N, C-alpha and C positions, 0 to 999 in steps of 0.2 A: 376681567371687567365686571362690575356689579350690574345687577338687574335694574333697569330703569322702568319705573311704573308711572302711569298717568293718574294724576289725582286732581279732583275738582274741589275748590274751596269757595266758600261764601264769605264775603266781606261786607260789613255795614258800619256806618258812623252817623250819629245824630248830634254831635257836639262840636263846637268850634268851626274851623274851616274844614268842612266835611270832605271836599274834594282833595284837599291837601293831605288829610288823614289817610284817605284811600290810596293816594299815590305813594305816600311814604311807606305804607304797609306793603304795597306791591313791590317797591324797590327792596325792602327788607326781605321779603319772601324770596325774591330772585337771588339775593345775596346769600341767604342762610338756609333756605329750604329746598328750592329747586328752580329750574329754568321756567320762567313764565312764558308760555307759548300763546295763550289766547286770553283776552280780557273782554268781557261783555260791555254793552252800553251801561250807563249809570241810570238806575231807576229810583225814583222818589216814591216812598211808601209811608203810610202813617205808622206810628209806633205800634208795635204788636204786643198785646198783653199788659199795657200800662199806658198812662197818660204822659206824653212827652212830645218833643219836637219830631218832625218828620225825619226819616232815615234816608240816606243815600245807600243803595245796595248794588253790589256787583257780584259776578262769579268769575273765577279765573281757572284756567287749565294750566297745570304745571307738570313737568317731568322731573322725577327725583329718584335717587337711589336710596333715600332714607327709609328706614323701617317706620312703621306707624308710630311706635313709641318715641323714636327720635324726632319724628316730624311734629307730633303734637307738643313735645317739649320745646322745640324751637319756635313754634307758633305762639305758645304761651309766653315765651321770653319776649317776642316781638310785641305782644299786647302789653306786657309789663313795662317795657321801655317806653311805650307810647302813652302810658298812664293808666292802664286798666289792670286791676288785680282781681281775678276771678274768685280767689279764695274767700274774700270778705263779702262778696255780693250775695244777696238773697233776692230771688225772683228777678223780674225784668226791670232794667233801669236804663237811664241815659248812659251812653258810653262813647268815648272817643273812637274806639275801634272794637269790632267783634269779628273774629276769624273762626270759622268752623270748617272741619273736613266733611264734605258731603259724600264723596265717593273715592275709594282707593282701589284703582283698577276695578276688577269685578269681585273683590273680596268682601266677605262679611266678617266684621270684627266686633267682638264684645269684650272690652276691658272695663275696669272700674271707672276710668276717666275718659274713655273713648269708645263710642259706638258708631260703626260705619256699616252701611249707609246711615247718615244722620237720621235718627228716629222720627223727626218732625218735618223733614224736608218735603214730603209729599202733601203736607197740609198747608204749605206756605207759598203763596204766589210770589212773594218777594225773593224767594229762593228759586222757584221753578221757572219764572219768566226769564231772568238773566241766564240761568243754566240752559234752558231750551234754546236760547239764542246761539250759544257756542257749542252745545253738545246735544242737538235734537235727537240724534239716532243712537245715543249711548243707552244701553240697557240697564235699568235699575235691577241689581242682582236679587232682590227679594220680590219686588212686584212683577218682575219678568216682562216689563213693558218699557218702551222707549221713553225718554224724558219728555218728548213732545206729547205722547199719549198720556203720560202722568199729569202733565199740565192741563190737558183737555179734560181730564177726570177730576181735577182738583176742585174741592167744594169751597175753598176760601174765596170770599166775595170782595176782599179789600183790593183796590186797584193798585197796579204797579205802573207808574207813569214814567216813560223814558224822557230824560231831560237832555238838553242840548249841551253836552259836556263830553270831553274826550280825555281819557287817561292814557299816559304813555307806557308802552310796553318796553321794559328795560332790555338792552342788548346784553347778551351773555358772552363770556369768553369763548364759548363753543361756537357761537355765531360769527364772532369777529375774527377769530384766529383758527387755523387748522393745526399749526405746529408752533409751540413755544419752547425755546431752549433756555434753560436757566443755568447761569455760570456764576463763578465766584472763586475767591481764593480758598485755600485749604482751611476748613473750619468755618466757612461763611454761612453754612446752613442750606446750601443749594439743594441737597438731596432731600432734606426735611421739607422744604417748600414744594419741591416737585411732587413728593409723595402726597402732601396734603391737597394740592391742586388736583392731582390725579384722582384722589379719593372723592373729593367734592364734586368734580365734574365728569366722573366716570371716564377718565382719559386713559389712553394707552400709555403706559409708563416705559420710558427707555432710561434705565439707570446704569451708570458705569460699573463695570465688573472689576473694580480695582482690587478687591479683596482676593481675587483668584490669581493675581499676577505674582508668580514666584520670584520675580526680580525686585519687587518693591521693598521688602525688608532688607535685602542685600544692598540696594541702592542707598537707603538711609544710613547703612553702616559704612559703606565705602562708595561715595558718589562718583568719584573719578573712574573707578573700575567698571561700575555697572550702569552708568548713565546711558550709553548707547543701546545695549540690549533692552534696557527698561523702556526707553522711548520708542524703539522699534516695535517691541511687543505691544505696547499701548496703542500705537498707531494702527497696527494690524487688527487688533481686537476692536478698536473703535470703528474702524472702517467697515469691518465685517458686520458689527452690530447695527450701525446706522444704515448701511445699504440694505440690510435684511429687513429691519423694522420700518424704515421709511419707504421702502418699496411697497410694503403692505399698506402704509398710509396713502401712497399714491393710488393704489388699487381700490381701497375701500373708503377713503376719505374719513378716516377716524380722526378724533381730536387727540393729538399726541403732545406729551410733555416729557422733555428729557432733562437730565441734570448735568449735561455737558454738551459741547459741540465739538466737531472735529478740529477746529482751530486751537482748542486747548493743547493738542499735541504739539503744535508749532510753538506756542508760547513757552511751554515748559522746555522744549528742546533748545530754544534760544538761550535759556538760562543754564542748562546743564551740560550742553555739548560744546566741545572745542570747535573752532571754525571749520576745519576740514570735515569733521564728522557731521556738523550741522549742514554744510553745503550738500553732502550726499543725502542726508535725511530730507532736506528741502526738495530735492528732485523727486524722491519717492512720494512725499506729501502732495506736491503739485499734481501728480498723476492721479492720486486717489481723490483729491478734493473735487475734481471735475465731476465725479460721480455722485456727490452727496447733495441731497436736497437742502435748500436753505430755509431757515425758520422764518415765520412771519414776523416774529419779534425775538430779539436776543436780549434776555434780561440778565444784567450783571448785578449781583448783590455785593455792595461794598461794605466791608467791615474794617474798622481800624485795627492796626496790628496787635494792640494790647488785647482787644476782645478776641481776635483770632487765636492768640496764644492761650487764653483762658478756655476757649471752646475746645481746642485740641487736647488740653490737659483733662478736661471733664470727660471726654469720650474715651480716654485712656487706651488708645491703640498703641501697643508696644513699639511697633515699627515707626511711629511718629514722634517718639519721645525726644529724638535728637533734632527735630526741626527748629531752626533758629529764627528769631525776628528778622535778621538780615536776609535770610532766604525768602521769607514771606514778603519782605519789601521788594525784592527783585521780581517776585511774581506779580505784585501790584503794578510795578512799572511796565512789565511785559503786557499785562492786560490793558493798561492805560494807552500804550502805544497802539496796540491792536484795535481797540475801540475807536480811536481817532481816525484810523486808516480804513475802517470797514463800515462806512455809513450804509452801504447797500444791504448789510445784514440787519438794519433797523435796530441798532443797539439802544437799550433803555437802562440807564444806571440808576439803581435805587440804593440809597444810603440806609442800611439797616443796623448801623452801629448802636442806635438807641432803641431799637425795636426788638421785641421778643415774640416773633410770629409763631413760635411753637406753642407757647403757653397763653398768649394773649389773643383773644378773638378780635379785639379792636385793632391790634397791630397787623394781624393777618389780613383783615379787611382793607386796611390802608394800602397794603401792597397790591392786593387784587384791584383796588380802585385805580392805582397808578398804571397798572398794566392795561386795564380796560380803557382808560382815558388816553392811552398812548396812540398816536396816529402814525402808522408806518409811512415811510417815505413814499412808497408806491401809491398810498391812498390820499396823499396831500394834493 
């Protein structure tokens, strides 16, 4: 798991609907940069260093695993999408949004385009007043004093007036869910999505170890002969992995994302095994299933069969070359039946047939938004 650091940002706006600008920036930061944990009150201040409309200023605390370089890059992207382009600006001007990194843990950073702590923050009450509200006892790594003491020592005489307005703190996946299982047909992209969510939210990843299964290449060459040993070996491995990893989840309450759930075993066994073997398999499965923790949300990625075939060809796994569209359709039907009968697993079906969440940030964010907006049955 990546190291998560606490970062403090300053946000300001003096054009258009200033409160809406700040809220939009907060939402974007929460989606793209890090989990927003605290938001200060909104403070009105006069424009600093030029003649212009009053600013609305806030400070936010975020937790993020991004490096300073990636963080400033994403913050600049947010500013650009909202209508600000720093590259062409000279001096102080009116702006829809202004986002600055004030503190990055207790680090001192000097890059060409990034200096942390912000070199002017100790001279500006519009920064120190909201920052002292949410982080009074944080130590400035250069001044070696708390933010509250820094505010008391600040020589800026411009007032910062708190206004009667409240900005909403976005809810993160980490807050809403403890365990997300991501499923889908062969080639649907479930592992790619699980990896990306795991990377962005510093989750514990539980990934299927299918590549280590010695029966898999043999099964695709001779399904009738190797179906039962394949399914039994997968069931045993999935059970062992999930009981081990999810027991740690129960103990430490980590945010976990998996690219499969144990019911995958039953779905594939229904397709590949004859009746007698399936009945025996089902008895083993039912015993094991009682020991497995259930996900807060079961995400199923639907891809049309043509797209699945293309994806399988692109990744070029030799043992998958004989997978037929008919076999993929059977898997589709198996999942559809399973999802209809397992409402207690809080299934969420997302059609990704026209989405490229691996290469498109927009498509990826659409999927995250659908997961975040989903209300599990137990919460309704």
